[in-house]
C-alpha positions as CSV (number, residue, x, y, z in Angstrom):
1,M,0.0,0.0,0.0
2,A,1.1,3.5,-0.7
3,F,-0.6,6.9,-0.2
4,S,-0.2,10.6,-0.6
5,L,-2.0,13.1,1.7
6,I,-2.5,16.8,1.4
7,C,-3.9,18.8,4.3
8,N,-5.1,22.4,3.7
9,G,-3.2,22.5,0.5
10,S,0.1,21.3,1.9
11,P,1.5,17.7,1.4
12,L,2.2,15.8,4.6
13,P,5.1,13.3,5.1
14,H,4.4,9.8,3.7
15,E,4.6,6.5,5.5
16,E,5.2,4.6,2.3
17,P,7.2,5.3,-0.9
18,H,5.0,7.0,-3.3
19,N,7.2,8.4,-6.1
20,A,7.0,5.3,-8.4
21,A,4.5,5.6,-11.2
22,V,1.4,3.6,-10.6
23,P,-1.7,3.2,-12.9
24,W,-4.3,5.8,-12.1
25,W,-7.0,3.6,-13.6
26,S,-10.3,5.4,-13.7
27,F,-9.0,8.5,-12.0
28,T,-7.9,9.1,-15.6
29,K,-11.6,10.0,-16.2
30,T,-11.4,12.9,-13.8
31,V,-8.4,14.3,-15.7
32,L,-10.2,13.8,-19.1
33,S,-13.2,15.6,-17.7
34,A,-11.2,18.5,-16.4
35,A,-9.4,18.8,-19.8
36,S,-12.7,18.7,-21.7
37,L,-14.2,21.4,-19.4
38,T,-11.3,23.7,-20.2
39,L,-12.6,23.5,-23.8
40,V,-16.0,24.6,-22.5
41,R,-14.4,27.4,-20.5
42,D,-12.6,28.7,-23.6
43,G,-15.8,28.6,-25.7
44,L,-14.5,25.8,-28.0
45,V,-17.2,23.3,-27.3
46,G,-20.6,23.5,-25.6
47,L,-21.4,21.4,-22.6
48,D,-24.9,20.7,-23.9
49,E,-24.2,20.5,-27.6
50,A,-24.5,17.2,-29.4
51,V,-21.1,15.6,-30.2
52,P,-20.4,13.9,-33.6
53,E,-20.5,10.3,-32.2
54,G,-24.2,10.4,-31.4
55,P,-27.3,12.2,-30.2
56,F,-25.7,13.0,-26.8
57,T,-23.8,15.8,-25.3
58,L,-20.5,16.3,-23.5
59,R,-22.4,16.6,-20.3
60,H,-24.1,13.2,-21.0
61,L,-20.8,11.6,-21.7
62,L,-19.1,13.0,-18.6
63,R,-22.0,11.9,-16.3
64,H,-22.5,8.5,-17.9
65,E,-25.9,9.5,-19.1
66,A,-25.4,9.1,-22.8
67,G,-27.2,5.7,-23.1
68,L,-24.0,3.9,-24.1
69,A,-23.1,0.3,-23.1
70,D,-19.6,-0.6,-21.8
71,Y,-17.1,-3.0,-23.1
72,G,-16.6,-4.4,-19.6
73,E,-20.0,-6.2,-20.2
74,L,-18.4,-8.4,-22.9
75,P,-17.2,-11.8,-21.6
76,D,-14.8,-12.0,-24.6
77,Y,-13.2,-8.8,-23.5
78,H,-12.3,-10.2,-20.1
79,A,-11.2,-13.5,-21.6
80,A,-8.9,-11.7,-24.0
81,V,-7.4,-9.6,-21.3
82,A,-6.8,-12.7,-19.1
83,R,-5.0,-14.4,-22.0
84,H,-2.8,-11.4,-22.4
85,E,-3.8,-10.9,-26.0
86,A,-3.1,-7.7,-27.9
87,P,-5.9,-5.2,-27.6
88,W,-8.6,-5.1,-30.2
89,P,-8.6,-2.0,-32.4
90,A,-11.2,0.5,-31.1
91,G,-13.4,0.0,-34.1
92,E,-13.5,-3.7,-33.5
93,M,-14.4,-3.2,-29.9
94,L,-17.2,-0.8,-30.8
95,Q,-18.6,-3.3,-33.3
96,R,-18.5,-6.2,-30.9
97,L,-20.3,-4.1,-28.3
98,D,-22.9,-2.8,-30.9
99,A,-22.0,0.6,-29.4
100,S,-24.1,2.6,-31.9
101,R,-27.2,1.1,-30.3
102,L,-28.1,3.3,-27.4
103,R,-29.5,1.4,-24.4
104,Y,-31.7,4.3,-23.3
105,E,-32.4,7.8,-24.4
106,P,-29.6,10.2,-23.4
107,G,-30.3,12.0,-20.2
108,T,-33.0,9.6,-19.0
109,G,-30.8,7.0,-17.2
110,W,-27.4,6.2,-15.9
111,R,-24.9,3.4,-17.0
112,Y,-21.2,3.5,-16.3
113,S,-19.5,3.5,-19.7
114,N,-15.8,3.6,-20.6
115,V,-16.9,4.0,-24.2
116,G,-18.3,7.4,-23.3
117,Y,-14.9,8.5,-22.1
118,L,-13.3,7.2,-25.3
119,Y,-15.6,9.7,-27.1
120,V,-14.5,12.4,-24.6
121,A,-10.8,11.6,-25.4
122,R,-11.6,11.8,-29.1
123,L,-13.3,15.1,-28.6
124,I,-10.3,16.5,-26.8
125,E,-8.0,15.4,-29.6
126,R,-10.3,16.7,-32.4
127,V,-10.8,20.2,-30.9
128,T,-7.2,20.8,-29.8
129,G,-5.5,19.2,-32.8
130,L,-3.1,17.5,-30.4
131,A,-2.4,13.9,-29.4
132,L,-4.2,13.0,-26.2
133,Q,-1.0,13.0,-24.1
134,D,-0.1,16.5,-25.3
135,A,-3.6,17.8,-24.8
136,L,-3.9,16.5,-21.3
137,V,-0.6,18.1,-20.3
138,Q,-1.4,21.4,-22.0
139,R,-5.0,21.6,-20.8
140,A,-5.0,20.0,-17.3
141,L,-1.8,18.6,-15.9
142,A,0.7,21.4,-16.5
143,P,-1.7,24.2,-15.5
144,L,-2.1,22.5,-12.1
145,G,1.6,22.0,-11.7
146,V,1.4,18.2,-12.0
147,A,4.5,16.5,-13.5
148,G,5.4,12.9,-14.1
149,A,2.0,11.7,-15.3
150,R,1.8,10.2,-18.8
151,L,-0.4,7.9,-20.9
152,A,0.8,4.3,-20.8
153,K,1.4,2.9,-24.2
154,T,3.0,-0.6,-23.7
155,P,2.9,-3.2,-20.9
156,A,6.3,-1.9,-19.8
157,D,4.6,1.4,-18.8
158,V,2.4,-0.5,-16.3
159,A,5.2,-1.7,-14.0
160,G,4.7,-5.1,-12.4
161,L,1.5,-6.0,-14.3
162,A,1.1,-8.4,-17.2
163,Y,-1.4,-6.1,-18.8
164,H,-1.6,-4.1,-22.0
165,P,-2.9,-0.5,-21.3
166,G,-4.4,-0.5,-24.8
167,W,-7.3,-2.4,-23.2
168,V,-8.3,0.9,-21.6
169,Y,-9.7,2.6,-24.6
170,H,-10.0,6.2,-23.3
171,G,-6.3,6.1,-22.2
172,L,-4.6,5.1,-19.0
173,L,-2.6,7.6,-17.1
174,V,0.3,6.4,-14.9
175,G,2.2,8.6,-12.5
176,P,3.1,9.1,-8.8
177,L,0.3,9.1,-6.3
178,S,1.4,12.6,-5.2
179,G,0.6,13.8,-8.6
180,A,-2.9,12.4,-8.5
181,A,-3.5,13.9,-5.1
182,L,-2.1,17.3,-6.2
183,F,-4.2,17.3,-9.3
184,L,-7.5,16.7,-7.5
185,D,-6.7,19.1,-4.7
186,R,-5.9,22.0,-7.0
187,L,-8.7,21.2,-9.4
188,L,-11.4,21.3,-6.7
189,A,-9.8,24.3,-5.0
190,G,-10.7,26.2,-8.2
191,Q,-7.3,26.6,-9.8
192,L,-8.3,25.4,-13.3
193,L,-12.0,26.1,-13.9
194,P,-14.2,29.1,-13.2
195,D,-16.6,28.7,-10.3
196,A,-19.7,28.1,-12.5
197,L,-18.0,25.2,-14.3
198,L,-16.6,23.8,-11.1
199,R,-20.1,23.8,-9.7
200,E,-21.3,21.9,-12.8
201,M,-18.6,19.4,-12.4
202,Q,-19.7,18.7,-8.8
203,T,-23.4,18.6,-9.5
204,A,-23.9,14.9,-9.1
205,R,-26.7,12.5,-10.2
206,H,-27.8,10.6,-7.1
207,L,-27.3,6.9,-7.6
208,G,-28.4,5.4,-4.3
209,G,-27.6,4.7,-0.7
210,A,-25.1,2.5,1.0
211,I,-22.9,0.2,-1.0
212,P,-22.1,-3.2,0.7
213,G,-18.4,-3.5,1.6
214,R,-17.7,0.1,0.8
215,P,-17.9,3.3,2.9
216,W,-20.5,5.1,0.8
217,T,-23.8,6.0,2.5
218,S,-25.1,8.1,-0.4
219,A,-23.4,7.8,-3.8
220,G,-23.6,10.0,-6.9
221,Y,-21.7,10.9,-10.1
222,G,-20.9,14.4,-11.4
223,L,-18.8,15.3,-14.4
224,G,-16.0,12.8,-14.1
225,L,-16.3,12.7,-10.3
226,M,-17.7,10.1,-7.9
227,Q,-19.3,12.2,-5.2
228,G,-21.4,11.6,-2.1
229,T,-21.3,10.9,1.6
230,V,-19.4,8.3,3.5
231,D,-19.9,6.6,6.8
232,A,-17.5,8.9,8.6
233,G,-20.0,11.7,8.0
234,L,-17.9,13.4,5.2
235,T,-18.9,14.5,1.8
236,V,-16.1,13.5,-0.7
237,A,-15.4,13.9,-4.4
238,G,-12.9,12.1,-6.5
239,H,-12.7,8.8,-8.2
240,T,-11.9,5.1,-7.6
241,G,-10.3,3.0,-10.2
242,V,-9.6,-0.7,-10.4
243,G,-7.7,-2.8,-12.9
244,P,-5.8,-6.1,-13.0
245,G,-3.9,-6.4,-9.8
246,S,-4.6,-3.1,-8.1
247,V,-6.9,-0.3,-7.0
248,V,-6.5,3.5,-6.8
249,A,-8.7,5.8,-4.8
250,V,-8.3,9.6,-4.9
251,Y,-10.7,11.9,-3.0
252,R,-11.0,15.4,-1.5
253,C,-13.1,16.7,1.3
254,A,-13.6,20.3,2.4
255,Q,-15.2,21.5,5.6
256,G,-15.3,25.3,5.9
257,A,-11.8,26.6,5.5
258,R,-10.2,23.2,6.0
259,S,-9.6,20.6,3.3
260,A,-7.9,17.3,2.8
261,T,-7.1,15.2,-0.3
262,C,-5.8,11.6,-0.2
263,A,-4.7,9.2,-2.9
264,V,-4.2,5.5,-2.0
265,F,-2.9,2.6,-4.1
266,H,-3.6,-0.9,-3.0
267,A,-2.6,-4.3,-4.5
268,G,-5.6,-6.5,-5.1
269,P,-9.1,-5.8,-6.3
270,D,-10.8,-4.5,-3.1
271,E,-12.2,-1.1,-3.9
272,G,-13.8,-0.8,-0.4
273,R,-10.5,-1.3,1.4
274,A,-8.8,1.5,-0.6
275,E,-11.8,3.8,-0.1
276,R,-11.9,3.1,3.6
277,D,-8.2,3.9,3.9
278,V,-8.8,7.2,2.1
279,V,-11.7,8.1,4.4
280,D,-9.7,7.3,7.5
281,R,-6.8,9.5,6.4
282,L,-9.2,12.3,5.4
283,S,-10.9,12.2,8.7
284,R,-7.7,12.3,10.7
285,C,-6.3,15.2,8.6
286,L,-9.5,17.3,9.1
287,A,-9.4,16.5,12.9
288,R,-5.9,18.0,13.3
């Protein structure tokens, strides 16, 4: 286990090494969301304008409300990953999933979809004219002072895992935990987006109450943010991500003038364990 903790904007000493690059898994979605919202900030795209891939908007994609299915639903996908096969081309994956067939009318339901974030990544590249790596650095990582994060391209980029990052079709960021914590802390402190857009980002669709084995008592999803209350009585925002062999959880909590942000990386598939570790460290930080 490794972690990085920021209390009231200042990093605290770490109990475990944290400088090695680890997969950020679905925390990558938070970075993609932030980068795409800078395009909205700059008037280059509209949050509620339809995107070329379908009759849904950027808001729908970021909130998982576009009506899209997810390739994680395909047994063949999991079998191919387990056999360490080369990733399918994106077009083949979309065809296997029948991705053009919406599962519900956009905006009327909720269904977690990595395909939606593939479309977000394509939107960022299309509008900026940059490769995704360069666009994320220019639009999100560098403005928040985050260095050392990069998109994984080969299995060698995902240290210690027999896994090809090409199976994450929206892109997989790898980097130090300190970078993930710093990114979320500065993003939610208002250092990238204007207040109105930051409020939009943190306006969550309520998804339900307690989740067995996890600390959530009320769960929701905003624009690239998992958000809700946890059993310690805190309201947190951030993202959990899980992949072969590990889990990452990155969350921030603010109470009045005090704030805390924690990123945790655990070996194994237990999302609840990583989230509980984050909640415990956030609670102790806020109680100082």
